[in-house]
N, C-alpha and C positions, 0 to 999 in steps of 0.2 A: 352516464354510467356504472353505476352504483360500486361503492367498495374497492373504486381504484388505488392500488397502492404498489408503485413502483419495487419497492423493497421490500417486497411480503415475504414474512417467515419462509413460502413456501419456494419464493423465487431465489433467495441466499443460499437457499440449500440446496441447490439444483443444478446454481447457475453460476462459473467462477467468473471474478470481476475480471475485463480486460486491465493491459496498461494503462495505470493512473499518472499524472505528471510526468508522464515521460516526453521526449523528442518527437516531433510529428514531421513527414515527408508524405505529401501529394505530390502525386506523377501526373499530369494532365497528358492528355494525346486524345485525339480523333480527329475524324475528316476535316481537311480544310474547307473555311466558309462556316463551320456549326457551330463554333462563338468561343473557341478556342481563348482567343485575346481578351473575348470578354471577361471570361472567367478567369483567367489571368489578374487581371485589372481587380476585380472582388475581391481575391483572395488578398494583392496586397493595400490593400484596403483595409483588411482585415488585418493588417499588422504581420503578414506570412514573407520572408526573403523568397524573391519569385527570382528565378531563372531562366529565362527562354533559350528554345530549341538547344538544351544540353547534350552533347552526346552522351549513350547509357554507361558508356565505361568513366567516364567524370561522378557518376552519384557515389560510390563509396569515397571520393576524394572530398568532397564536400561535406558527406554526412564526419567525415573523419578530420574537415576543418570545423566544424559545426560542433563536435564536442572537446576544442579546445578553447573553448568561449565565442564563437562564432552565433549565430542565430539556430534557437531551438525549433522554429515553423518554420518549413523549406516546402516550396512549389515550386518543380520542375516541369517543364512544357519542350517534349519530346513526339515528333511531330513528322512526316512526309517528305520535310526538308532535308533531314541525318538521314533517309531510309536505310543509307549503305550501312548505319550502326546498330540498324537491326537483325533480327533475326540471332543466333547462339549467343551474340555478344549481350542485347539487350538480357537474355536471360537470365545468365551468371551475373548480369548487373542486378535484378531481381531478388535471384535467389542470394545474393550479399546482403538484399537489405530485406529481407523476410527471415535469415539469420540473424540477426542482429537485433533483440529482445529490447535493448533500449530505446529503440525504435517505432514508433506505432506507422503502420503505410497504409495509403490509400489509392487507389489508381483511377483514374475518372476519366472515363472514353464518353468526350460529346460527340453525338451523331447527329443525323438529317435526314430527311429524305431525298431522293432524285428533286421531285420538281423545287423546292426549298434550296436547296443545293446551287439548280443551274436557274434561280430566278436573282441569287445574291452574287453570283460573280457577273451577271448579265447586267443589273444594278451599278456595280462599283467598278466594270469594265477591267477587272484587273485578269491576268491569267491565271489560270491554274497551276498550281504545280506540279502535276502529274501529268498535263494535257501534251499529248503531242498532236502536231498540224491546228492546235485551236479547238482540237475538240474536246470538251468541257465534260460531257455526259460521260466521255469512254472513260476521259480520267477519271473521275469521282468513283468509276466502278471497278477501275483496275485500282485505287487507293484503297476502298472496300476492299478488296480483295484482299491488297499485304497488311492490312491493320487487323485480319479477321483473328489470329489469334489473340492476337493485346485486347481487344474487343472482351474476348471469351472469359480473360483473367483479371477484368476489370469486378473492382468493387463497386462500382454505379455508376450507370450507363443512364446519362440526362441525355434526350430528344429534343433538338431545338427547334424543332420541326412547326413551319408556322409560327412561332413565335416573333413577336416584334421586337424593336432593339430595344423596347424599355422592359419587355416580359424579361428577355433574356436575364438584365441587368439586375431585377429584382429578385429571377432567379437563383442566379451567380451569388448575389449579396448572401442571402439567404443559408446557401450551401454554405459557403464559405464561415460564415458566423455558427453554423451550425455543428460544422468541426470544431468549433473550438467550445463549445456550451453544451445543451441542452439538444435529445432526438428533434430532427426535425420531421412530422408528418404530412405527406402532400396527398390529397386528394382529388383525385383527377376525372370529370366527367369526359365522354364521349361516342362518337357513335361509329358503329360497328363497321357501317357503310363507308365509311371514310377512313376506316384502319384503325388497329388497333394503337397504342400506342406503342413506342419501344423501351420506354425505362420507365417501368412498372416493376415493381418486385409481387403484386398479386394483383387477377383481376378477376372481376366478378360481371356476370351478365344477368343484367336486369330486364331482360325481354321476354320473362316470363310474367311478368305483371300485364295489365291491362294496357294500351297503349294510346295517350290522349290524343294522337294525331290521330283517329278514326272519329273523333266526333268536332265535327264541325266549331263548334264556338272556343274550343281548345286548344284546336288545330294552329291559330297564330301566337297563344301565348306561348311563355316556357316554363319551367319547372321553379322559377322564383313565382310565379304567382299565385294568387290563391286560390284558383280555382283547379289548376295541376295540379299543385300541392297539396288540396284535400282530395281527389281526383288519384292522384298513385300512393298518397302516404295512408287513403282512407282505405284501401286494403288489406286486407287479412294476410293475405300471402305476405306481405309488403313488411308490416309490422311485426310479421314475422322472421322476414329475411332479415330488418334492423336490426332485431334483438339480437339474434343468434351473431351477424356479423359485428357487433360493440360486442358482445362477448370473445370474442374472436381477439376482438384489438386490446380488447384487456388483458387478454393472457399473452397475447402477442409482445406489446411496443415495450412494458415494462422487461421480457427480457431481452428484448435488441439491447436496450438501454444496457444493461448490465453487461450482457457482450460485445456493449462498446461502437455499434452498430451509429451509426448520426444521420442516415435518413431513408427514411420508410415511404415507400409510394404507393398508393392503392388507386387501381383505376374502376372505374364504375362504369361501363358502356350499356348502351341501348340502340337500337335501330340508330337512328338520327344525333340523340346526343343532346335534345333539345327538352322535351318533359320529364321522363322518367330518370334518368340518370342525375340529370340537373339535382330534382327534389331527393334519390336519396343520398347525392354526396351533402347537398345542405343540410339534413336532418344528421346525418352521419359526424357533420360537423358539429353541428349544434350538441349532440350529446356528447363529443370530446371535448368543447367547449363545459360545458355543465361538469362533465366528468370531474374534472379537476383534474385532468390530468398534464402532466407536467411538462410539453412537447411544445415546438414551436409549428405551429400549423398554415400550412399554406392551400390556398384550394384554388382550384384551375376549371374551367367548364370551358374544353380545348373548342368542340366546334358551337359553343353559342356562340364563342368570343370573337371566331371564324367568319358568323355569317354576315 
């Protein structure tokens, strides 16, 4: 990606810098079983002062204590266990955080699909905190409805559907580190037949390209393999698509950095998530690396890893 300049004259003239060096509070919430505990441990390992299951009305008091010599980077976990505190009280607490210009606020919502959550609860044999009469699925659906307004307010939604425990730890580790340093760019390939990922900031569709699946010799291969790469990237439309997408990232990423955005996720989909989207994501990652972008890069091939 030629000409990559995160602090170009154009960017500095059009975008005001965000808060630098101020205190940071990260509010983690989301569905039970989606991975909030893993996220909390990742932030704790990154040096944050972490508080689990804090009533929203206590957030301003924690911030005030920090201002008197306490920790400067705080993580607060709030979930359905404290549902009686949600509603207007939570809204007032979040508004108080937003008004305090000395603090940088992030709301992180951890999500996952129903099959993944049901499977996790069956494997752990723990009761769902919102389930009645042992109906885990209905408990999940009720919790999703209760937390929908908070999900809408989130700065970042992380979907852990299908993640292994190791995948989740790596993802949250990178996220925790990115909030304290440079922008993390996450590139995810997927198959539309399995549903689009929930946690993308931008989604691109590569199904307009010729599909290697219909070539008997290429079908058993993946976008990692050279014959598939040549079949996909050798198409004129693929090259133009990559050029335009690279130009778009060159434009967006430095502006996200200046605005204080810490995490940007781009999803690229094809039908099955094994050929076209994998090859495109790998090529985009290569261009980002060779273009000298000062970002942490995270690449995941969702449906290739789970197949």
